[in-house]
N, C-alpha and C positions, 0 to 999 in steps of 0.2 A: 354765405354763413352755413356751415354744415349743422344739421339738426342732431339732437342727442343721440347717443347710441342706443338707449332704451327705447326711444320713440320709433327709431328706424327698425328695431327688431319685433316690435309689436304692431306695426301697421304698415301695409304695402300701400304706396301712393301713387305708383306708376305701373305701366305695364298693361296691354289691352286685357281687360276682363278680370284682372287680379284684384279681389276685393278685401281679402283677410288673411293674416298669417298668425301662428302661434308657434312658439319654441316648444320642442319636445325635450325630454330628459337627455343628459349626456352619457356617454359610455365610452370605454377606451376600445381600441381595435381599429384597424384601418381596412379600407376596401381592398387592399392589396396583400393582405396578410392571411394565409391559409388558417382555418380553424382546426383544433385538435380535440374539439369536445367529443365525449363519449356517446354522444346521441346519434351518431351515424347509424344507418340502417344496417340490421344484423345480416341480411341476405345480400348476395351479390346482384349486381345490376347487369342488364345486357343493353346494347345500344338501339335495338329494335329497328334497325335499318329496313326499309321496305325492300321487299324481294323484287326482282325484275318483273315488270308488268303488273305491279300491285294496282289495284283499282278500288274505287269507291263502292263497288259491289260487295266486297267482302272486308274492307278496311277503312278506317279513318286515315286518310292519307295526309300526313302533316308535311308539307313542303317547307324547308327553310332556305331562306337566301340571305345568308350572313357572311361577315368578311373573313374568309380564310386567308386571303391574301390582301395585301395594300395597308395603307397607313392605319386602318383601324382594326387590324388582324388581332391586335391584343384583346379586342372585345369578343372575339370569336368564343373562346372557352367558356366564359361565364354565360353568354347567350345560348350557345349549344348546350351547356349543362342544364339551363333552365328548361329549354325544350325538351331535352332527353328525359330529365327527371319526371317532368309532367306526363310525358307519354308512358313512362314505367308505372307511375301512379295511376293513370287512367287504366292501363291494362290490369294492374293488380286489383282494382275495384270491379273488374268484370268487363271492361271495354265500353264500348258505345252500342247498346242494344245487342250485344253479343259479338260485335265486331271489335278486333284488336286496333290499336293505334300503331301505325309505324311512321318512320321519318325518312324523307327524301331529302337530303343535304345538298345544297349548291353553294356556290361561292358569289358573293356580292361584288368583291373587288371594292374599289372606292371611286371617287369622282374624277381621279385622274386617267381612268381607262374604263369608260362606260360600256365598252363592248362585253366586259366580263357579266355585268349584271343583266345586259340585254340577252346574252345566250342563256344564262341561267333562268331567267324569267321564261323564256320560250320552252325550256326543258320542263318547267313545272306546269306550264300551261298544256303542253302537250301530253302530260301525264294526267291532267284534270284532277289536280290535288285538290282535298277538301279545303285546305287553307294554306296560304303562303305567309310564313312567319319571317318578317324582316321588311326592309333592310335596316341596318344600323345607321347608315348615312341618309339625311335627308334628301341630299342631292341624288343619291343613287335611287331612292324611292321615287322622287320625281321622273326619274327616267323611265321606270317600269311601271308605275302605277296605272297609266292609261291602258296598257297592255293586259295587265290582270283585270280591270274593269271591263274592258272589251270582251274578255273571255268569261266574264260573270264568276271570277275567282276572288274570294274575299282575301283581302291582305291585311295583316295586323303587325305593325312595327312595334318592337319593345323598346326602341331607342330614339326613334324620330321626334324632333322638337320644333322644326321650322314652322313659322306662322303660316307659310305658303301651303302647308298641308291640312290645315285647320278646315274642317268641312268639305274637303277636296271633292268627295263623292260617296255614293252609297256603298261601295265595296272597299273604301279605305277606312281603316281603324288604326288606334294606336293605344298602347297602355302606358306610354310615357307623355308627360305632360307637355303643352306647348311651351316655347321660349318665352313667352309672356310671364309665365311663372318664374322660371329659373332666372331670367333677365332682371326681373324686380328684386328677387332675393339676392342675386350677385351684386347688383347696385347698392343695395342696403348693407351688405356686408362691407363693401369698399367704403362707403361713406360713413358707416357705423364705427369703422375703425379710425375715423378722423382724417380721412384723406380728402382734400378739397380740390385738387387738380389732378385728373386723370387722363392718361395716354392709352390708346388702344393699338396694338399690333395684331392685326385681323386680315385673315385671307379672304379673298373676293369669292366666296361661296356662299350658297343661299343659308347654310347654317351659320356660318361666321357673321355675316352682314345682318342677318335677322336677330341673332342674339345680341350683337352689338347695339342695334338699335333700341331694343327693349332694356339693355343695361343702361345705355346713355340716358334714356328717359327716366329711369329710375334715379340715377346719379344727380341728374339736373334737378328733378323734383325735390330732392333732398338738399339742394343748395350747392351742388358740386359743379365744376366746370370741365368740359373735355378740351384738353390742349393739343391733342394730336390723334389722329386716326378716327375722328368722328364722322358721323353721317353727313354725306354730301362734299366732303374734303378731298376725295379721290386718292386717298393714301393707303388704299388696301394693297396687299401683295397677292400674286396669283398662287393657286394651290400647287404644291410641288417645288416652289422655291426653296434653295438650299444655303443661300448666303444673305445675311441680313445686317451687314454693316452700315450701309446708308440708312436703313429704316430706324436701327436703334440709335445711330447718331442723331438722327432727326427728332426722334421722341425724346431722347435725353436732353436736348437743346431746350425743349420746352419747360425743363425743371419740374416734371411731374411728382406728386406725392405718391402716386401708384401707377403701375403698368399692368393692364390687362391684356393677356395672350389668348386669342381666340383662333385656334388652328388645330391640325392634327399632328402628324409625325413632324412637321416643320418645327415645332416646338423644341426638338432635339438639337436643332441648330440655332434657334433663337436665344435658348438660355446660355450657352456658352459665350454668345456675343455680348450679351447682357452682362455676364460676369467679367469678360475681358475689358468692357468699358466702365467698370466700377459701378454698375447699378446695385443698389441694396435689393438683393433678391428676396428678402423677407416682405417687401413691398410689392411682389408679383402675385397676381391673381389669375387662376386658370378656371375652366369651366369642364364640362362633362367630356368634351372632345379631347382633352389633354391632362386631365386629372388622373395620373396613372403612375405606376411604380417605375421610378428611375433609378433604381438602386444599381442597375448594371450600365447606366448611360453616363452618369456624372459622378465626380468626386464626392465622396461623403461629406455632408454638411452644405453641399451647394444650395439646396432648396430650404433648409431649415426655415420654419415658420412662414413659408409661402403658403397660400390658401387656394382652395378650389371649390367648386360646387358640382354636384352629381344629382340629377333627379332621382327620386325614389327613397323610400325608407331603408333604414340600415337593416339587412337580413337578420333574422333570428337565429341563433346558435345552433338550433336543432336543424333549421332549414339549411344552413350553410353547411352542417355535417353531411347531410344528404346529398347535397351538390358536389362535395368533396368525394364522397363515396362513389357517386355515379361516374364522375369523371376519371377516378382512379380505376374503377372497373372496367370502363368501356374505352378509355383512351390511354391507359397505362402511364398517366402523368398526373403531377400535382396540380391542383386548381388553387390559384393564389389570388384571383381577382373576382369580385361577385358583381361588377357593374352590369346592371340591366339584367341580370340572372332572374330576380323575382318577377320583373315585367315580361320577360320571356316565358317563364313558367305560367303566369296568369293569362297570358295571350293564348297559350296552347290549351290550357284548361277551360278557358271561357269558350274555345271553339268547340271542344268535345261536350260541354254542357249544352251548347246552342244545337249541336247535331242531335243529342239527346232529345231535347224539346222539339226539334223538327221531325224527329223520327227518319232522319236521313243523314247520310254523310256527303251528300252533293253540296258543293260550295254555296250555290245560290240559296239553298234552303238554310244553310247555317247562317248565312247573312241576315236573314230575315228574323233571326232569333236572338242575335247577339247583345242586342240592347236590352232584351227583356231578362236574359239570365244575369246580366251585369247589375240588375236592379232598378233600371231606369224609371220604372213605374213608381217607385218609392214605397211600395207595399209588400215587397218580397220578403220572405223569411230568410235571415241572414244565415250563411253556411260558409265554412271555411276551407273546404277541400272537395275534390271531385268524389271521393267516398262518401263524404257527408252529403253533398249536394245532390248526387245522382238519384238516391231513392226518393228525394222530394220532387224532383223534376219528373220522374217515372210515374209518380202519384198524381201529378197534375197541379202540384203547389207551385206558386209563384215564389222565385227565389231572388237573393241578392248575394252574388258570389263576392265574398270578402277574402281576398287572396293574400299574396305575400307581399305585394308592392305597396298596400296601403292606399291605393287609389280609389277614388269614388265611382259610381256608376257612369256609363257612357252618357255624355250629354248629347245635344242635337247635332254637334260637329264629329260625333263618333270618336270623342277623346275623354279623357277623364274629367269628371266634373270637380274633382279635388285631388290634389297629390302633394307629395312631400318632396322637398329639396334638401339633400344632405349637405352639410358644410364639413370640409375637410382641412386638416392643416398638415403640412409635410414634416416629417420628422427628420433626424440627422442622417438617416440611411437613404433619404429621397423618396420615401414611401408616403402616401397619403393616409392619414389616420382620422377616422370619423370623430366628429366633435359634437354636432348637434343636427337637429332637422327643423326646417320651417315647412309648415303646412299652408298651402295656398289654394283657394277656390277660383275656379274660372267662371266667368259669366259672360254673356254675348247679347 
């Protein structure tokens, strides 16, 4: 028996540590549609790339390890914009103790070729960066996190959600919530829509299987049943697979009410196969790994009314306008996706505030102050930007940085104590349009 939609939308009943949710208001606009608001910054931006040989003696060296190539490359523009805009704002507010911030950008690639992230991590370690922002993929972070920790370089991911990274170590932080929050919200969305029998098409990756497990727990706690691709059934497919006839046939044979696709670029092959086999695509659910703009990939109307989830609050119009301006000025291109841009911005800003509090741009010193500037004590004065927070820190005032992503202070696992999960619905152009947000708190 599936519980009522109202009950599912107002109480999370599954997912490690998720204890409460609430609906926020609705607004139009999608995560993949560029804003045209007039609130964009009046002045031009520069990319503030680090000069050769830049060091923490003279700079806050922000290393980025983000997906320039690979199946998650579509996330690079918004995440890069988040980091770059934060650096611009830090410098416009006077830098960190008189030191300007700069960006040393590297490619994280994805889990299909971990040699890329290994090489990039070594480059950032050799440069002794103040902080490493990234990676987007949890599997990629698991590949490099020990290397950063051994070098005493703090790593902050704006997009990792795997439960395997919760409390991983003192030098690993993230501004994205763990999969326990997203999985519970996704499960509630599915069963709240009246779907009793659910099939998973999931790749065998720490992100995919971890999110599947939390989503499955939420579905089952709400009275639903997993009919294909569930935990322990051995029906996952390997990352990078390109043909899915047998998987779709097997899933369809179980007569599911809904199909959940947990994958990255493989989704571009799965969707056409589902359509070819006559599956109702309005009953397809996606997650942050594939809730993306498919306007150039599929025939118009293919994904109409399909839904997906992306962790994070929907960006405010003025913030989106600044991201668009930064990207246009520095990359000479349009920014049409804002996924994890707020989280990347906040990760960078928190690093600068921690450096200011530590009176040092050395990574180990920054690590020691990150929880404090996030407001972990519960007693800090709330402030919303580097320009607003920096004078308070300089004056010795305890703060709680309340940034763009809407996450709560870092908890004992170095991840948000609360966070929003955005609900998106695809339009006739196969673009995800933001509908609402669920806020969940984590507890361990």
